[in-house]
KOLMARLO-573937 format. One line per 5 residues: number of its first residue (from 1); their letters; for each residue x, y, z of N, C-alpha, C. Coordinates in steps of 0.02 Angstrom, whole numbers, plus 32768, in hexadecimal, padded with zeros to 4 digits. Layout:
% residues N
NUM = a = X,Y,Z,X,Y,Z,X,Y,Z ~ ...
//
This chain:
% residues 157
1 = mefse = 8498,8063,7CE9,848D,801F,7CD6,8444,8017,7CC1 ~ 8437,7FFA,7C88,83F4,7FF0,7C6F,83DB,7FA9,7C81 ~ 839D,7FA4,7C94,837D,7F64,7CA2,8342,7F5C,7C73 ~ 8336,7F20,7C5D,82F9,7F13,7C38,82C0,7F08,7C6A ~ 8282,7F0A,7C52,824A,7EFD,7C7E,824F,7EB6,7C9B
6 = aalsq = 8264,7E87,7C72,826A,7E41,7C89,829F,7E3C,7CC0 ~ 82D7,7E5E,7CB6,830D,7E5C,7CE8,82F5,7E7D,7D29 ~ 82D4,7EB6,7D23,82BA,7ED9,7D5E,8288,7EAC,7D82 ~ 825D,7E8C,7D5D,822B,7E61,7D7B,824B,7E29,7DA3 ~ 827F,7E0A,7D88,82A2,7DD3,7DAB,82C5,7DED,7DE9
11 = vmlea = 82E7,7E26,7DE4,8309,7E43,7E1E,82D6,7E54,7E54 ~ 829E,7E73,7E41,826B,7E86,7E72,824B,7E49,7E92 ~ 8240,7E15,7E6A,8222,7DD8,7E85,824E,7DBB,7EBB ~ 828F,7DB8,7EAF,82BD,7D9E,7EE1,82C2,7DCD,7F1D ~ 82C4,7E0E,7F11,82CC,7E3E,7F47,828F,7E42,7F74
16 = tsrar = 8254,7E34,7F59,8217,7E3B,7F81,81FB,7DF8,7F98 ~ 8220,7DC2,7F8E,8205,7D81,7FA0,81F6,7D7A,7FEA ~ 8216,7DA2,8014,8209,7D9F,805C,81E8,7DE0,8076 ~ 81D7,7E0C,8049,81BA,7E4C,805D,8174,7E42,807A ~ 8161,7E6E,80A7,811E,7E6A,80C5,80EE,7E9A,80A3
21 = sgvvg = 8108,7EC5,8078,80DD,7EF2,8052,80D9,7EDC,800A ~ 80A3,7EEE,7FE9,809D,7EDF,7FA2,80C8,7F0F,7F7A ~ 80E4,7EF8,7F44,810C,7F22,7F19,80F7,7F16,7ED1 ~ 80E8,7F4C,7EAD,80DA,7F47,7E66,8103,7F7C,7E41 ~ 8116,7F6C,7E04,8137,7F9C,7DD9,8108,7FAB,7DA0
26 = sdreg = 8101,7FEB,7D8F,80CF,7FFD,7D5C,80EB,802D,7D28 ~ 80C9,802F,7CF1,80D9,805A,7CB8,8096,8073,7C9E ~ 8092,80B2,7C8C,8053,80CE,7C72,8050,80C4,7C26 ~ 8016,80B2,7C0F,8007,80B0,7BC7,7FC9,80D9,7BBD ~ 7FD1,811A,7BB2,7F97,8147,7BAE,7F79,814D,7BF3
31 = eavrl = 7F39,8141,7BF8,7F16,8144,7C39,7F1E,8102,7C60 ~ 7F2F,80CD,7C3D,7F35,808C,7C5D,7F78,8086,7C81 ~ 7F79,805E,7CB5,7FB7,804E,7CDA,7FC5,8005,7CCF ~ 7FFE,7FF6,7CB5,8012,7FB1,7CA6,8045,7F9A,7CDB ~ 8036,7F64,7CFD,8065,7F49,7D2E,8098,7F1E,7D09
36 = vfasr = 80D7,7F29,7D19,810D,7F01,7CFB,812C,7ED2,7D2E ~ 8119,7ED9,7D6C,8131,7EAE,7DA2,80FD,7EAD,7DD9 ~ 80F5,7E75,7DFA,80C9,7E70,7E34,80E6,7E3C,7E63 ~ 80ED,7E4E,7EA2,8108,7E1F,7ED4,80D3,7DEF,7EEB ~ 80E9,7DB9,7F0B,80BB,7D87,7F27,808D,7DA7,7F5B
41 = vaael = 80A9,7DD4,7F85,8080,7DF4,7FB9,804C,7E22,7F9A ~ 805E,7E44,7F63,802D,7E6F,7F41,7FF1,7E45,7F2B ~ 7FFF,7E0C,7F0E,7FC9,7DDF,7EF8,7F9F,7DC8,7F34 ~ 7FC0,7DB5,7F6B,7F9C,7D9F,7FA6,7F6F,7DD6,7FC2 ~ 7F8A,7E13,7FC7,7F62,7E4B,7FE2,7F25,7E59,7FB7
46 = lgttr = 7F2C,7E4F,7F75,7EF5,7E5D,7F48,7ECB,7E1E,7F38 ~ 7EDB,7DE7,7F58,7EB3,7DAA,7F52,7EB3,7D8E,7F0C ~ 7EED,7D8E,7EEB,7EF1,7D75,7EA7,7F35,7D55,7E9B ~ 7F46,7D48,7E5D,7F87,7D2C,7E4C,7FB2,7D62,7E2D ~ 7FF4,7D56,7E2E,8022,7D86,7E0E,8011,7D8D,7DC4
51 = erlle = 8000,7D55,7DA3,7FF0,7D57,7D5C,7FB3,7D83,7D4F ~ 7F81,7D7D,7D78,7F44,7DA6,7D70,7F52,7DEF,7D7C ~ 7F7E,7DFE,7DAC,7F91,7E44,7DBA,7FAF,7E65,7D7C ~ 7FD5,7E3F,7D56,7FF8,7E5B,7D1C,7FCB,7E64,7CDF ~ 7F8D,7E4C,7CE2,7F5F,7E52,7CAA,7F38,7E94,7CAE
56 = gdanr = 7F2C,7EB2,7C75,7EFF,7EEB,7C71,7F17,7F29,7C95 ~ 7EE8,7F57,7C9F,7EF6,7F98,7CBD,7EF9,7F92,7D09 ~ 7F31,7FA6,7D26,7F3A,7FA2,7D6F,7F0D,7FD1,7D95 ~ 7EEE,8001,7D73,7EBF,802F,7D94,7E85,8009,7DB4 ~ 7E77,7FCC,7D9D,7E3D,7FA7,7DB7,7E44,7F97,7E01
61 = wipea = 7E80,7F9A,7E1D,7E8B,7F89,7E63,7E7C,7FC4,7E92 ~ 7E75,8000,7E75,7E65,803C,7E9D,7E21,8055,7E87 ~ 7DF2,805F,7EB5,7DB0,8077,7EA3,7DB4,80B9,7E7C ~ 7D87,80C1,7E4D,7D89,80FB,7E20,7D8B,813E,7E45 ~ 7D68,8143,7E7C,7D66,8183,7EA2,7DAB,8197,7EBC
66 = yrgea = 7DDA,8168,7EC2,7E1C,8176,7EDE,7E53,8177,7EAA ~ 7E43,8168,7E6C,7E76,8166,7E38,7E94,81AB,7E2B ~ 7E6F,81E0,7E35,7E89,8223,7E2B,7EC4,8232,7E59 ~ 7EBE,821E,7E98,7EF4,8228,7EC8,7F32,8200,7EB3 ~ 7F27,81C2,7E9F,7F60,8199,7E89,7F7F,81B6,7E4A
71 = rrval = 7F57,81D0,7E1D,7F70,81EF,7DDF,7F98,822F,7DF0 ~ 7F7F,8257,7E20,7FA2,8294,7E33,7FE7,8284,7E4F ~ 7FEA,8250,7E78,802A,823C,7E95,8059,8224,7E5D ~ 803F,81FD,7E2E,8068,81E5,7DF6,8081,821F,7DCC ~ 8058,8252,7DC2,806F,828D,7D9C,80A5,82B2,7DC2
76 = dlrgg = 80A0,82B5,7E05,80D6,82D3,7E2C,8117,82AE,7E20 ~ 8113,826C,7E1E,814F,8244,7E11,816C,8253,7DCC ~ 8140,8258,7D9A,8156,8266,7D56,8174,82AC,7D51 ~ 815D,82DA,7D7C,8179,831D,7D7D,81B9,8322,7DA5 ~ 81D2,82E9,7DBD,8210,82E9,7DE2,8208,82F5,7E2C
81 = rpvtm = 81CA,82FA,7E44,81BE,8305,7E8B,81B2,82C1,7EAD ~ 81E0,82AC,7ED7,81D7,826B,7EF8,819E,826D,7F2A ~ 817E,8234,7F34,8149,822D,7F65,816B,820F,7FA3 ~ 8173,8239,7FD6,8199,8223,8011,816D,8205,8047 ~ 812D,8214,8048,8101,81FA,807C,80CF,81C9,805D
86 = pfevp = 80C5,818F,807D,8090,8162,8065,804C,8185,806A ~ 801F,8173,803E,7FDB,818D,8042,7FAA,8153,8041 ~ 7F71,815E,8060,7F40,8128,8068,7F0B,812C,8032 ~ 7EFB,80F2,8015,7EC4,80EC,7FE6,7EA2,80A9,7FF1 ~ 7E62,80A4,7FE2,7E42,8063,7FE4,7E57,803C,7FA5
91 = mrred = 7E5F,7FFB,7FAD,7E6F,7FD1,7F73,7E3B,7F9A,7F6E ~ 7E32,7F82,7F31,7DFF,7F4F,7F23,7E22,7F0C,7F17 ~ 7E0B,7ED9,7F3C,7E25,7E95,7F31,7E02,7E77,7EF4 ~ 7E1C,7E3F,7EDD,7E00,7E1C,7EA3,7DB6,7E0C,7EAE ~ 7DA2,7DFB,7EEB,7D5C,7DE9,7EF9,7D2F,7E26,7F02
96 = gsmfa = 7D4B,7E62,7EFB,7D23,7E9F,7F01,7D24,7EBE,7F46 ~ 7D3C,7E99,7F79,7D3F,7EB6,7FBC,7D75,7EEC,7FBF ~ 7D6E,7F19,7FEF,7D9B,7F52,7FF4,7DC6,7F4C,8033 ~ 7E01,7F6B,8031,7E2A,7F71,806C,7E51,7FB2,8068 ~ 7E62,7FCD,80A2,7E89,800B,80A5,7ED3,7FFA,809D
101 = aelal = 7EF5,801F,8072,7F3C,8013,8066,7F62,8055,8066 ~ 7FA0,8051,8079,7FCE,808A,8070,7FFB,8079,8036 ~ 8009,80AC,800D,8034,80A4,7FD3,806F,80D3,7FD9 ~ 80A8,80BC,7FC4,80E4,80E6,7FBE,80FF,80DA,7F78 ~ 810D,810F,7F54,8121,810A,7F0E,8169,8121,7F04
106 = tpiel = 818C,80FE,7ED9,81D1,810F,7EC9,81DA,810E,7E7D ~ 81F1,8145,7E5F,81FB,8144,7E17,823E,8124,7E04 ~ 823E,80FF,7DCD,827C,80E5,7DB2,8279,80EC,7D66 ~ 82B1,80F8,7D47,82B3,80FC,7CFE,82CB,80B9,7CE4 ~ 82A8,80A0,7CB3,82B6,805E,7C97,82AD,8062,7C4B
111 = ggrlh = 82E3,8057,7C26,82DE,805A,7BDE,82C8,809D,7BC4 ~ 82DC,80D3,7BE6,82CA,8116,7BD1,8283,812B,7BE4 ~ 825F,8100,7C08,821B,8110,7C1C,8216,8110,7C68 ~ 81EB,813A,7C81,81E0,813D,7CC9,81B1,8105,7CDE ~ 81C7,80DE,7D0E,819D,80AB,7D2E,8196,80BF,7D77
116 = vltff = 8165,80A3,7D97,8159,80B2,7DDE,8157,8071,7E05 ~ 8180,806D,7E39,817B,8035,7E68,814B,804A,7E9E ~ 8119,8022,7EAA,80E8,8031,7EDE,80ED,7FFC,7F14 ~ 80F9,8012,7F50,80FA,7FE6,7F8B,80B8,7FF3,7FAF ~ 8093,7FBF,7FC1,8054,7FC9,7FE4,804A,7F93,8018
121 = wsver = 8023,7FA6,804B,8016,7F79,8082,7FD1,7F8A,809F ~ 7FB2,7F58,80BD,7F71,7F62,80DC,7F7B,7F86,811E ~ 7F4E,7FB5,812C,7F51,7FD7,816D,7F16,7FC2,8199 ~ 7EF3,7F8D,8185,7EBA,7F76,81AC,7ECD,7F5F,81F2 ~ 7F03,7F39,81F8,7F17,7F21,823B,7F2A,7F5A,8268
126 = rkqal = 7F4E,7F8B,824C,7F62,7FC5,8275,7F25,7FEC,828B ~ 7EF4,7FF4,825F,7EB7,8018,8271,7E90,7FF2,82A6 ~ 7E8E,7FAF,82A1,7E6B,7F87,82D3,7E8E,7F8C,8316 ~ 7ED0,7F8C,8316,7EF6,7F92,8354,7EEB,7FD6,8375 ~ 7EE8,800B,834D,7EDA,804E,8368,7E94,8051,8386
131 = eqara = 7E64,8034,8365,7E1F,8033,8380,7E1D,800C,83C2 ~ 7E3F,7FD4,83C5,7E40,7FAD,8403,7E62,7FD4,843B ~ 7E98,7FF7,842B,7EBB,801F,845E,7E8E,8057,8477 ~ 7E69,8077,8449,7E3A,80AD,845E,7E03,8091,848B ~ 7DE9,8056,8479,7DB4,8037,84A1,7DCE,8025,84E6
136 = ldaly = 7E09,8009,84EA,7E26,7FF8,852B,7E34,8037,8555 ~ 7E4B,806B,8535,7E57,80AA,8558,7E16,80C7,8574 ~ 7DE1,80C4,854C,7DA0,80DC,8563,7D86,80B3,859E ~ 7D8F,8070,859A,7D7A,8045,85D0,7DA2,8055,860F ~ 7DE2,805D,8609,7E0E,806E,8641,7DF8,80B0,8660
141 = qnvie = 7DEA,80E2,8637,7DD3,8123,8650,7D92,811B,8677 ~ 7D64,80F4,865C,7D23,80EA,867D,7D2C,80C7,86C1 ~ 7D58,8096,86C4,7D64,8073,8703,7D81,80A3,8736 ~ 7DB3,80CA,8723,7DD4,80F9,8751,7DA3,812E,8768 ~ 7D7E,814C,8738,7D50,8182,874A,7D15,816A,8772
146 = gapdg = 7D02,812A,876A,7CC8,810F,878D,7CD9,80EF,87D0 ~ 7D18,80EE,87E2,7D2D,80CF,8820,7D12,80F7,885C ~ 7CF8,80D6,8890,7CDC,80FA,88C9,7D12,811B,88F5 ~ 7D50,8103,88EF,7D87,811F,8917,7DB9,8140,88E7 ~ 7DE5,8166,8904,7E1A,8185,88DD,7E49,8150,88C0
151 = vvvst = 7E61,815B,8885,7E8E,812C,8865,7ECE,8151,8851 ~ 7F06,8132,885F,7F47,814C,884A,7F68,8117,881F ~ 7F7F,812B,87E6,7FA2,80FD,87B9,7FEB,8113,87B6 ~ 8018,80E5,87C4,805F,80F6,87C1,8086,80BF,87A0 ~ 80C1,80CF,878B,80ED,809E,876E,812F,80A0,8793
156 = rg = 8150,8069,8797,8193,8067,87B4,81C5,806B,877C ~ 81F6,8090,8784,8226,8093,874E,8260,80B7,8761
//
């Protein structure tokens, strides 16, 4: 079954309306990456509007130093090798601030051309939670090791 870009965009918009990750659909035009779809969450994560996301080269959202990794992954997709594991890259918001994101890419053929669906999400909260857990663990260790008496920790179960 063939879908037009407009039909795909409408289907994706409806399918991702409740998604917690950003979703964009892209097509390469030479070195430039053209977005043909952008979800509401993608726009929110990047601090912009869906309309602005669809303008110009999508490479602007990934810092230049990391574009090679994203290009390598896209070439793997074009070579028929699926990307099964998300990978982390920094992304640039509209205001220039940066955030850590994980990306997962899925190739789809549309109108005889390869497009890539990119799902992405911020990993900042997860990293903050891990740091807090490490800090609490260190505090707990210090309390136990510094106790003047012997300490036994047990659980009932």
